[in-house]
mmCIF file of the N, C-alpha and C atoms, coordinates in Angstrom:
data_MODEL
# 
_entry.id   MODEL 
# 
loop_
_atom_site.group_PDB 
_atom_site.id 
_atom_site.type_symbol 
_atom_site.label_atom_id 
_atom_site.label_alt_id 
_atom_site.label_comp_id 
_atom_site.label_asym_id 
_atom_site.label_entity_id 
_atom_site.label_seq_id 
_atom_site.pdbx_PDB_ins_code 
_atom_site.Cartn_x 
_atom_site.Cartn_y 
_atom_site.Cartn_z 
_atom_site.occupancy 
_atom_site.B_iso_or_equiv 
_atom_site.pdbx_formal_charge 
_atom_site.auth_seq_id 
_atom_site.auth_comp_id 
_atom_site.auth_asym_id 
_atom_site.auth_atom_id 
_atom_site.pdbx_PDB_model_num 
ATOM 1   N N  . MET A 1 1  ? 51.265 9.355  -47.292 1.00 0.00 ? 1  MET A N  1 
ATOM 2   C CA . MET A 1 1  ? 51.145 10.372 -46.266 1.00 0.00 ? 1  MET A CA 1 
ATOM 3   C C  . MET A 1 1  ? 49.698 10.419 -45.789 1.00 0.00 ? 1  MET A C  1 
ATOM 4   N N  . ILE A 1 2  ? 49.506 10.515 -44.491 1.00 0.00 ? 2  ILE A N  1 
ATOM 5   C CA . ILE A 1 2  ? 48.168 10.580 -43.912 1.00 0.00 ? 2  ILE A CA 1 
ATOM 6   C C  . ILE A 1 2  ? 47.760 12.047 -43.782 1.00 0.00 ? 2  ILE A C  1 
ATOM 7   N N  . ALA A 1 3  ? 46.585 12.369 -44.273 1.00 0.00 ? 3  ALA A N  1 
ATOM 8   C CA . ALA A 1 3  ? 46.092 13.747 -44.206 1.00 0.00 ? 3  ALA A CA 1 
ATOM 9   C C  . ALA A 1 3  ? 45.745 14.110 -42.765 1.00 0.00 ? 3  ALA A C  1 
ATOM 10  N N  . ALA A 1 4  ? 45.837 15.382 -42.461 1.00 0.00 ? 4  ALA A N  1 
ATOM 11  C CA . ALA A 1 4  ? 45.463 15.860 -41.131 1.00 0.00 ? 4  ALA A CA 1 
ATOM 12  C C  . ALA A 1 4  ? 43.975 15.627 -40.908 1.00 0.00 ? 4  ALA A C  1 
ATOM 13  N N  . PRO A 1 5  ? 43.599 15.229 -39.684 1.00 0.00 ? 5  PRO A N  1 
ATOM 14  C CA . PRO A 1 5  ? 42.178 14.987 -39.422 1.00 0.00 ? 5  PRO A CA 1 
ATOM 15  C C  . PRO A 1 5  ? 41.368 16.281 -39.494 1.00 0.00 ? 5  PRO A C  1 
ATOM 16  N N  . ASP A 1 6  ? 40.116 16.123 -39.843 1.00 0.00 ? 6  ASP A N  1 
ATOM 17  C CA . ASP A 1 6  ? 39.204 17.270 -39.876 1.00 0.00 ? 6  ASP A CA 1 
ATOM 18  C C  . ASP A 1 6  ? 38.740 17.543 -38.454 1.00 0.00 ? 6  ASP A C  1 
ATOM 19  N N  . ARG A 1 7  ? 39.102 18.690 -37.906 1.00 0.00 ? 7  ARG A N  1 
ATOM 20  C CA . ARG A 1 7  ? 38.748 19.025 -36.533 1.00 0.00 ? 7  ARG A CA 1 
ATOM 21  C C  . ARG A 1 7  ? 37.604 20.037 -36.468 1.00 0.00 ? 7  ARG A C  1 
ATOM 22  N N  . THR A 1 8  ? 36.913 20.249 -37.578 1.00 0.00 ? 8  THR A N  1 
ATOM 23  C CA . THR A 1 8  ? 35.750 21.121 -37.576 1.00 0.00 ? 8  THR A CA 1 
ATOM 24  C C  . THR A 1 8  ? 34.619 20.404 -36.848 1.00 0.00 ? 8  THR A C  1 
ATOM 25  N N  . PRO A 1 9  ? 34.089 20.990 -35.773 1.00 0.00 ? 9  PRO A N  1 
ATOM 26  C CA . PRO A 1 9  ? 33.038 20.297 -35.023 1.00 0.00 ? 9  PRO A CA 1 
ATOM 27  C C  . PRO A 1 9  ? 31.775 20.074 -35.849 1.00 0.00 ? 9  PRO A C  1 
ATOM 28  N N  . LEU A 1 10 ? 31.199 18.899 -35.683 1.00 0.00 ? 10 LEU A N  1 
ATOM 29  C CA . LEU A 1 10 ? 29.891 18.629 -36.259 1.00 0.00 ? 10 LEU A CA 1 
ATOM 30  C C  . LEU A 1 10 ? 28.842 19.159 -35.284 1.00 0.00 ? 10 LEU A C  1 
ATOM 31  N N  . THR A 1 11 ? 27.781 19.693 -35.803 1.00 0.00 ? 11 THR A N  1 
ATOM 32  C CA . THR A 1 11 ? 26.728 20.215 -34.938 1.00 0.00 ? 11 THR A CA 1 
ATOM 33  C C  . THR A 1 11 ? 25.839 19.077 -34.430 1.00 0.00 ? 11 THR A C  1 
ATOM 34  N N  . ARG A 1 12 ? 25.070 19.339 -33.404 1.00 0.00 ? 12 ARG A N  1 
ATOM 35  C CA . ARG A 1 12 ? 24.110 18.346 -32.900 1.00 0.00 ? 12 ARG A CA 1 
ATOM 36  C C  . ARG A 1 12 ? 23.162 17.928 -34.015 1.00 0.00 ? 12 ARG A C  1 
ATOM 37  N N  . ASP A 1 13 ? 22.768 18.876 -34.848 1.00 0.00 ? 13 ASP A N  1 
ATOM 38  C CA . ASP A 1 13 ? 21.859 18.565 -35.957 1.00 0.00 ? 13 ASP A CA 1 
ATOM 39  C C  . ASP A 1 13 ? 22.466 17.556 -36.924 1.00 0.00 ? 13 ASP A C  1 
ATOM 40  N N  . SER A 1 14 ? 23.795 17.513 -36.996 1.00 0.00 ? 14 SER A N  1 
ATOM 41  C CA . SER A 1 14 ? 24.456 16.555 -37.884 1.00 0.00 ? 14 SER A CA 1 
ATOM 42  C C  . SER A 1 14 ? 24.123 15.116 -37.502 1.00 0.00 ? 14 SER A C  1 
ATOM 43  N N  . PHE A 1 15 ? 23.889 14.898 -36.202 1.00 0.00 ? 15 PHE A N  1 
ATOM 44  C CA . PHE A 1 15 ? 23.607 13.551 -35.717 1.00 0.00 ? 15 PHE A CA 1 
ATOM 45  C C  . PHE A 1 15 ? 22.118 13.259 -35.638 1.00 0.00 ? 15 PHE A C  1 
ATOM 46  N N  . ASP A 1 16 ? 21.292 14.251 -35.913 1.00 0.00 ? 16 ASP A N  1 
ATOM 47  C CA . ASP A 1 16 ? 19.841 14.073 -35.874 1.00 0.00 ? 16 ASP A CA 1 
ATOM 48  C C  . ASP A 1 16 ? 19.348 13.696 -37.275 1.00 0.00 ? 16 ASP A C  1 
ATOM 49  N N  . ARG A 1 17 ? 20.009 12.683 -37.838 1.00 0.00 ? 17 ARG A N  1 
ATOM 50  C CA . ARG A 1 17 ? 19.683 12.179 -39.170 1.00 0.00 ? 17 ARG A CA 1 
ATOM 51  C C  . ARG A 1 17 ? 19.758 10.656 -39.126 1.00 0.00 ? 17 ARG A C  1 
ATOM 52  N N  . PRO A 1 18 ? 19.225 9.996  -40.119 1.00 0.00 ? 18 PRO A N  1 
ATOM 53  C CA . PRO A 1 18 ? 19.362 8.538  -40.178 1.00 0.00 ? 18 PRO A CA 1 
ATOM 54  C C  . PRO A 1 18 ? 20.844 8.128  -40.193 1.00 0.00 ? 18 PRO A C  1 
ATOM 55  N N  . VAL A 1 19 ? 21.154 6.998  -39.576 1.00 0.00 ? 19 VAL A N  1 
ATOM 56  C CA . VAL A 1 19 ? 22.537 6.558  -39.441 1.00 0.00 ? 19 VAL A CA 1 
ATOM 57  C C  . VAL A 1 19 ? 23.247 6.431  -40.789 1.00 0.00 ? 19 VAL A C  1 
ATOM 58  N N  . LEU A 1 20 ? 22.554 6.014  -41.822 1.00 0.00 ? 20 LEU A N  1 
ATOM 59  C CA . LEU A 1 20 ? 23.209 5.869  -43.128 1.00 0.00 ? 20 LEU A CA 1 
ATOM 60  C C  . LEU A 1 20 ? 23.542 7.220  -43.756 1.00 0.00 ? 20 LEU A C  1 
ATOM 61  N N  . ASP A 1 21 ? 22.936 8.291  -43.275 1.00 0.00 ? 21 ASP A N  1 
ATOM 62  C CA . ASP A 1 21 ? 23.289 9.631  -43.737 1.00 0.00 ? 21 ASP A CA 1 
ATOM 63  C C  . ASP A 1 21 ? 24.457 10.209 -42.931 1.00 0.00 ? 21 ASP A C  1 
ATOM 64  N N  . VAL A 1 22 ? 24.554 9.834  -41.650 1.00 0.00 ? 22 VAL A N  1 
ATOM 65  C CA . VAL A 1 22 ? 25.620 10.327 -40.776 1.00 0.00 ? 22 VAL A CA 1 
ATOM 66  C C  . VAL A 1 22 ? 26.946 9.623  -41.060 1.00 0.00 ? 22 VAL A C  1 
ATOM 67  N N  . THR A 1 23 ? 26.889 8.316  -41.280 1.00 0.00 ? 23 THR A N  1 
ATOM 68  C CA . THR A 1 23 ? 28.086 7.490  -41.410 1.00 0.00 ? 23 THR A CA 1 
ATOM 69  C C  . THR A 1 23 ? 29.115 8.011  -42.412 1.00 0.00 ? 23 THR A C  1 
ATOM 70  N N  . PRO A 1 24 ? 28.740 8.464  -43.611 1.00 0.00 ? 24 PRO A N  1 
ATOM 71  C CA . PRO A 1 24 ? 29.762 8.939  -44.559 1.00 0.00 ? 24 PRO A CA 1 
ATOM 72  C C  . PRO A 1 24 ? 30.513 10.190 -44.084 1.00 0.00 ? 24 PRO A C  1 
ATOM 73  N N  . ASP A 1 25 ? 29.957 10.916 -43.115 1.00 0.00 ? 25 ASP A N  1 
ATOM 74  C CA . ASP A 1 25 ? 30.617 12.128 -42.619 1.00 0.00 ? 25 ASP A CA 1 
ATOM 75  C C  . ASP A 1 25 ? 31.685 11.841 -41.565 1.00 0.00 ? 25 ASP A C  1 
ATOM 76  N N  . LEU A 1 26 ? 31.778 10.608 -41.051 1.00 0.00 ? 26 LEU A N  1 
ATOM 77  C CA . LEU A 1 26 ? 32.658 10.320 -39.924 1.00 0.00 ? 26 LEU A CA 1 
ATOM 78  C C  . LEU A 1 26 ? 34.105 9.969  -40.257 1.00 0.00 ? 26 LEU A C  1 
ATOM 79  N N  . PRO A 1 27 ? 34.415 9.250  -41.334 1.00 0.00 ? 27 PRO A N  1 
ATOM 80  C CA . PRO A 1 27 ? 35.827 8.931  -41.590 1.00 0.00 ? 27 PRO A CA 1 
ATOM 81  C C  . PRO A 1 27 ? 36.681 10.188 -41.714 1.00 0.00 ? 27 PRO A C  1 
ATOM 82  N N  . GLY A 1 28 ? 37.834 10.161 -41.051 1.00 0.00 ? 28 GLY A N  1 
ATOM 83  C CA . GLY A 1 28 ? 38.738 11.301 -41.057 1.00 0.00 ? 28 GLY A CA 1 
ATOM 84  C C  . GLY A 1 28 ? 38.467 12.288 -39.940 1.00 0.00 ? 28 GLY A C  1 
ATOM 85  N N  . ARG A 1 29 ? 37.369 12.115 -39.224 1.00 0.00 ? 29 ARG A N  1 
ATOM 86  C CA . ARG A 1 29 ? 37.034 13.008 -38.118 1.00 0.00 ? 29 ARG A CA 1 
ATOM 87  C C  . ARG A 1 29 ? 37.703 12.539 -36.832 1.00 0.00 ? 29 ARG A C  1 
ATOM 88  N N  . VAL A 1 30 ? 37.881 13.458 -35.908 1.00 0.00 ? 30 VAL A N  1 
ATOM 89  C CA . VAL A 1 30 ? 38.376 13.145 -34.577 1.00 0.00 ? 30 VAL A CA 1 
ATOM 90  C C  . VAL A 1 30 ? 37.195 13.265 -33.636 1.00 0.00 ? 30 VAL A C  1 
ATOM 91  N N  . LEU A 1 31 ? 36.892 12.175 -32.935 1.00 0.00 ? 31 LEU A N  1 
ATOM 92  C CA . LEU A 1 31 ? 35.796 12.186 -31.978 1.00 0.00 ? 31 LEU A CA 1 
ATOM 93  C C  . LEU A 1 31 ? 36.388 12.440 -30.596 1.00 0.00 ? 31 LEU A C  1 
ATOM 94  N N  . VAL A 1 32 ? 36.042 13.563 -29.980 1.00 0.00 ? 32 VAL A N  1 
ATOM 95  C CA . VAL A 1 32 ? 36.650 13.970 -28.718 1.00 0.00 ? 32 VAL A CA 1 
ATOM 96  C C  . VAL A 1 32 ? 35.728 13.624 -27.557 1.00 0.00 ? 32 VAL A C  1 
ATOM 97  N N  . ARG A 1 33 ? 36.284 12.922 -26.586 1.00 0.00 ? 33 ARG A N  1 
ATOM 98  C CA . ARG A 1 33 ? 35.567 12.600 -25.352 1.00 0.00 ? 33 ARG A CA 1 
ATOM 99  C C  . ARG A 1 33 ? 36.363 13.233 -24.222 1.00 0.00 ? 33 ARG A C  1 
ATOM 100 N N  . ALA A 1 34 ? 35.835 14.319 -23.654 1.00 0.00 ? 34 ALA A N  1 
ATOM 101 C CA . ALA A 1 34 ? 36.520 15.017 -22.566 1.00 0.00 ? 34 ALA A CA 1 
ATOM 102 C C  . ALA A 1 34 ? 36.073 14.439 -21.228 1.00 0.00 ? 34 ALA A C  1 
ATOM 103 N N  . ASN A 1 35 ? 37.029 14.199 -20.332 1.00 0.00 ? 35 ASN A N  1 
ATOM 104 C CA . ASN A 1 35 ? 36.709 13.773 -18.977 1.00 0.00 ? 35 ASN A CA 1 
ATOM 105 C C  . ASN A 1 35 ? 37.701 14.404 -18.012 1.00 0.00 ? 35 ASN A C  1 
ATOM 106 N N  . PRO A 1 36 ? 37.463 14.296 -16.701 1.00 0.00 ? 36 PRO A N  1 
ATOM 107 C CA . PRO A 1 36 ? 38.314 15.002 -15.726 1.00 0.00 ? 36 PRO A CA 1 
ATOM 108 C C  . PRO A 1 36 ? 39.810 14.714 -15.854 1.00 0.00 ? 36 PRO A C  1 
ATOM 109 N N  . GLY A 1 37 ? 40.187 13.519 -16.275 1.00 0.00 ? 37 GLY A N  1 
ATOM 110 C CA . GLY A 1 37 ? 41.601 13.178 -16.388 1.00 0.00 ? 37 GLY A CA 1 
ATOM 111 C C  . GLY A 1 37 ? 42.232 13.604 -17.702 1.00 0.00 ? 37 GLY A C  1 
ATOM 112 N N  . GLY A 1 38 ? 41.491 14.221 -18.573 1.00 0.00 ? 38 GLY A N  1 
ATOM 113 C CA . GLY A 1 38 ? 42.001 14.631 -19.881 1.00 0.00 ? 38 GLY A CA 1 
ATOM 114 C C  . GLY A 1 38 ? 41.008 14.258 -20.962 1.00 0.00 ? 38 GLY A C  1 
ATOM 115 N N  . SER A 1 39 ? 41.456 14.210 -22.168 1.00 0.00 ? 39 SER A N  1 
ATOM 116 C CA . SER A 1 39 ? 40.544 13.870 -23.254 1.00 0.00 ? 39 SER A CA 1 
ATOM 117 C C  . SER A 1 39 ? 41.090 12.692 -24.046 1.00 0.00 ? 39 SER A C  1 
ATOM 118 N N  . VAL A 1 40 ? 40.184 11.978 -24.664 1.00 0.00 ? 40 VAL A N  1 
ATOM 119 C CA . VAL A 1 40 ? 40.517 10.884 -25.556 1.00 0.00 ? 40 VAL A CA 1 
ATOM 120 C C  . VAL A 1 40 ? 40.078 11.334 -26.934 1.00 0.00 ? 40 VAL A C  1 
ATOM 121 N N  . GLU A 1 41 ? 40.964 11.259 -27.921 1.00 0.00 ? 41 GLU A N  1 
ATOM 122 C CA . GLU A 1 41 ? 40.667 11.791 -29.244 1.00 0.00 ? 41 GLU A CA 1 
ATOM 123 C C  . GLU A 1 41 ? 41.018 10.796 -30.344 1.00 0.00 ? 41 GLU A C  1 
ATOM 124 N N  . PRO A 1 42 ? 40.235 9.720  -30.468 1.00 0.00 ? 42 PRO A N  1 
ATOM 125 C CA . PRO A 1 42 ? 40.513 8.780  -31.563 1.00 0.00 ? 42 PRO A CA 1 
ATOM 126 C C  . PRO A 1 42 ? 40.079 9.356  -32.905 1.00 0.00 ? 42 PRO A C  1 
ATOM 127 N N  . ARG A 1 43 ? 40.835 9.065  -33.921 1.00 0.00 ? 43 ARG A N  1 
ATOM 128 C CA . ARG A 1 43 ? 40.497 9.506  -35.276 1.00 0.00 ? 43 ARG A CA 1 
ATOM 129 C C  . ARG A 1 43 ? 39.764 8.373  -35.980 1.00 0.00 ? 43 ARG A C  1 
ATOM 130 N N  . ARG A 1 44 ? 38.613 8.673  -36.548 1.00 0.00 ? 44 ARG A N  1 
ATOM 131 C CA . ARG A 1 44 ? 37.837 7.676  -37.289 1.00 0.00 ? 44 ARG A CA 1 
ATOM 132 C C  . ARG A 1 44 ? 38.524 7.428  -38.617 1.00 0.00 ? 44 ARG A C  1 
ATOM 133 N N  . THR A 1 45 ? 38.862 6.182  -38.877 1.00 0.00 ? 45 THR A N  1 
ATOM 134 C CA . THR A 1 45 ? 39.506 5.860  -40.145 1.00 0.00 ? 45 THR A CA 1 
ATOM 135 C C  . THR A 1 45 ? 38.576 5.119  -41.084 1.00 0.00 ? 45 THR A C  1 
ATOM 136 N N  . GLU A 1 46 ? 37.543 4.494  -40.530 1.00 0.00 ? 46 GLU A N  1 
ATOM 137 C CA . GLU A 1 46 ? 36.573 3.801  -41.368 1.00 0.00 ? 46 GLU A CA 1 
ATOM 138 C C  . GLU A 1 46 ? 35.291 3.603  -40.572 1.00 0.00 ? 46 GLU A C  1 
ATOM 139 N N  . THR A 1 47 ? 34.234 3.321  -41.257 1.00 0.00 ? 47 THR A N  1 
ATOM 140 C CA . THR A 1 47 ? 32.975 2.976  -40.616 1.00 0.00 ? 47 THR A CA 1 
ATOM 141 C C  . THR A 1 47 ? 32.458 1.718  -41.265 1.00 0.00 ? 47 THR A C  1 
ATOM 142 N N  . HIS A 1 48 ? 31.733 0.952  -40.513 1.00 0.00 ? 48 HIS A N  1 
ATOM 143 C CA . HIS A 1 48 ? 31.153 -0.280 -41.035 1.00 0.00 ? 48 HIS A CA 1 
ATOM 144 C C  . HIS A 1 48 ? 29.651 -0.155 -40.972 1.00 0.00 ? 48 HIS A C  1 
ATOM 145 N N  . GLY A 1 49 ? 28.997 -0.628 -41.947 1.00 0.00 ? 49 GLY A N  1 
ATOM 146 C CA . GLY A 1 49 ? 27.549 -0.599 -41.974 1.00 0.00 ? 49 GLY A CA 1 
ATOM 147 C C  . GLY A 1 49 ? 27.059 -1.557 -43.016 1.00 0.00 ? 49 GLY A C  1 
ATOM 148 N N  . PRO A 1 50 ? 25.774 -1.669 -43.123 1.00 0.00 ? 50 PRO A N  1 
ATOM 149 C CA . PRO A 1 50 ? 25.236 -2.583 -44.139 1.00 0.00 ? 50 PRO A CA 1 
ATOM 150 C C  . PRO A 1 50 ? 25.643 -2.136 -45.535 1.00 0.00 ? 50 PRO A C  1 
ATOM 151 N N  . ALA A 1 51 ? 25.997 -3.083 -46.347 1.00 0.00 ? 51 ALA A N  1 
ATOM 152 C CA . ALA A 1 51 ? 26.358 -2.768 -47.733 1.00 0.00 ? 51 ALA A CA 1 
ATOM 153 C C  . ALA A 1 51 ? 25.126 -2.341 -48.500 1.00 0.00 ? 51 ALA A C  1 
ATOM 154 N N  . ARG A 1 52 ? 25.277 -1.311 -49.261 1.00 0.00 ? 52 ARG A N  1 
ATOM 155 C CA . ARG A 1 52 ? 24.151 -0.886 -50.107 1.00 0.00 ? 52 ARG A CA 1 
ATOM 156 C C  . ARG A 1 52 ? 24.165 -1.708 -51.367 1.00 0.00 ? 52 ARG A C  1 
ATOM 157 N N  . ARG A 1 53 ? 23.037 -2.218 -51.719 1.00 0.00 ? 53 ARG A N  1 
ATOM 158 C CA . ARG A 1 53 ? 22.931 -3.038 -52.918 1.00 0.00 ? 53 ARG A CA 1 
ATOM 159 C C  . ARG A 1 53 ? 22.196 -2.265 -53.997 1.00 0.00 ? 53 ARG A C  1 
ATOM 160 N N  . SER A 1 54 ? 22.731 -2.317 -55.182 1.00 0.00 ? 54 SER A N  1 
ATOM 161 C CA . SER A 1 54 ? 22.037 -1.651 -56.289 1.00 0.00 ? 54 SER A CA 1 
ATOM 162 C C  . SER A 1 54 ? 20.967 -2.566 -56.832 1.00 0.00 ? 54 SER A C  1 
ATOM 163 N N  . ALA A 1 55 ? 19.908 -1.972 -57.289 1.00 0.00 ? 55 ALA A N  1 
ATOM 164 C CA . ALA A 1 55 ? 18.767 -2.763 -57.787 1.00 0.00 ? 55 ALA A CA 1 
ATOM 165 C C  . ALA A 1 55 ? 18.998 -3.229 -59.191 1.00 0.00 ? 55 ALA A C  1 
# 
C-alpha cells in the first residue's frame, strides 16, 4: 500500500539550505506548480544525488 503524500507546505527557508540537507526532505512530498490552465502535482518518490561515502 502506498502512503498518502505529505501535503504540508515546506517554507521558503526549507530551501535556503545546502542541497544535501534539502534532498532527504523531498521524497513523499507533492511539488505543486500552479499555472493558468490548472496545476501539476507530481509526487516525489525518490531523489538522486552523490553517494555519501563513509571514511
